[in-house]
N, C-alpha and C positions, 0 to 999 in steps of 0.2 A: 498554244494559248488557251486559257480556260477562263470562262466568265459565267456569272449567273449561278454560282454554286454557294450553298449555305450549309454549314455544319451545325448540327444541333444535338443536344444531349437528350436521350430518351427514345421511346418507341414511336412517338407521334410527331410527324413533321408539320410545320406551320407554313403558311404562304410566304414567299420571298418578298421582302420589302423593297419596292421600287421607289426610290426617292428622287425628287427633282433636284436640279443643281442648286436652286434657292434653298430648299430644305437642308441639303448637305452643307451648304455654306453657313447657314445659321447654326447648325450643330457644331461645326468647326470653330466658329467665332466664340463659342462658350469657353474655348481653351486658349485662343490667340487672336489678338486684334492689333492692327498697326495703322498709325497715322503717318502718311508719307507727304513730304513736301515737294517731291519731284526734284528736278534739277534747275528750277527757275526761281528759287527762293520762295516757294509757295507757303501760304499760311496754313496752319494746322488747326488751331483753336485760339482762344483769347484768355489773357490773364492780367495780373497786376503786380507791380513791384510792391513788396511789403517792407523793403528797406532799399538802400541805394544799390546793393549788389545781390539781392535775393528776390526772385520772382516766384509766384505761385500761379498754377493753372488748374482749373477744375474741368475734367472731361467726363461727360456722360458717355458710357460705353454703348456701342452699337446694339448689342444684345446683352442680356444678363449673363455674366460669366459663371463658371461653376464654383468659383471662390474669389476672394479678393486677389487681384493679380500682382505680380512683380513687374518691374520695368527694365527695359534696355533701350539705349538710344545710340544713334550714330549721326555725326555731323549736325548736331542740334544746337541752335542758337536762339537768341532772344532779340527782338527789335521793337521799336515803336512803329506805327504804320508808316511805311515808306522810309524808315530810318536805317542807320547802320546796324548790321547784325553783330551782336556781342556773343562770343563763344561762351560755353559753359564749362566750369571746372568740376562740378558735381551735380548730379541729378538723382533725386530719390522720390519715393512716394511718401508723403506726409500723412495721408489717411486714404483708406480705400474700402469699398464694399464690392460686391459682385456687380453693382450697377454704375458706380462712378469711381474716379480716382482724383486725388488732389496731388499734383506734382510740384515739388520744390526744386528750383534750379539756382545754383550759385554762379554768378557771372564771372568770367575770367578776364575779359578784355576791355569792357566799358562799364560804366555805371549809369544808372538812370535815377531820376528823382523818385522818392517813395510815393506811392499811390498813383503812379503813372500806368495807364493801360499799355500792355505790351503783348506781343504775339510770339509764340514759339515758331521758329522758322529754320529752314535749311538754306545755307548760303548758296548763291547762284553758282552753277557750274558743277555742283556735286550732288550726289544722291544722299538722302538721309531719312531718318524715321524716328518715331517713338513707338515702341512695341510694348504691349501688355500681355503677360503670359500667366495663365492659370492651369498649366499642365499638371497632370497627376504626379 
């Protein structure tokens, strides 16, 4: 096992950077962030229906990412507060910067009235997430 080694170019060595866990986490979050609902139908963020089958959510990112991210989801649905969770058939980013994303979701199983407040959720009993990726 080897630790505390740093390779550098040139003839002059610099001090080894000792970063705290918090500093390292923030640096990692520039490349990947994930909202998780857990396995109990947890709420992730809040949005609104802009038609009966299409929802939009705006999410401020935890830290500024290195670029506008892409999105991946797993077991992601939409519901009103305390209501039935509707599964999604398509999820995409409609606009994004390094600081925020606007997510569009097309509902597959239920419809809601336009202009209704809704929440992206994970159905009870399963794990799920919305992930934002700005990898190189």
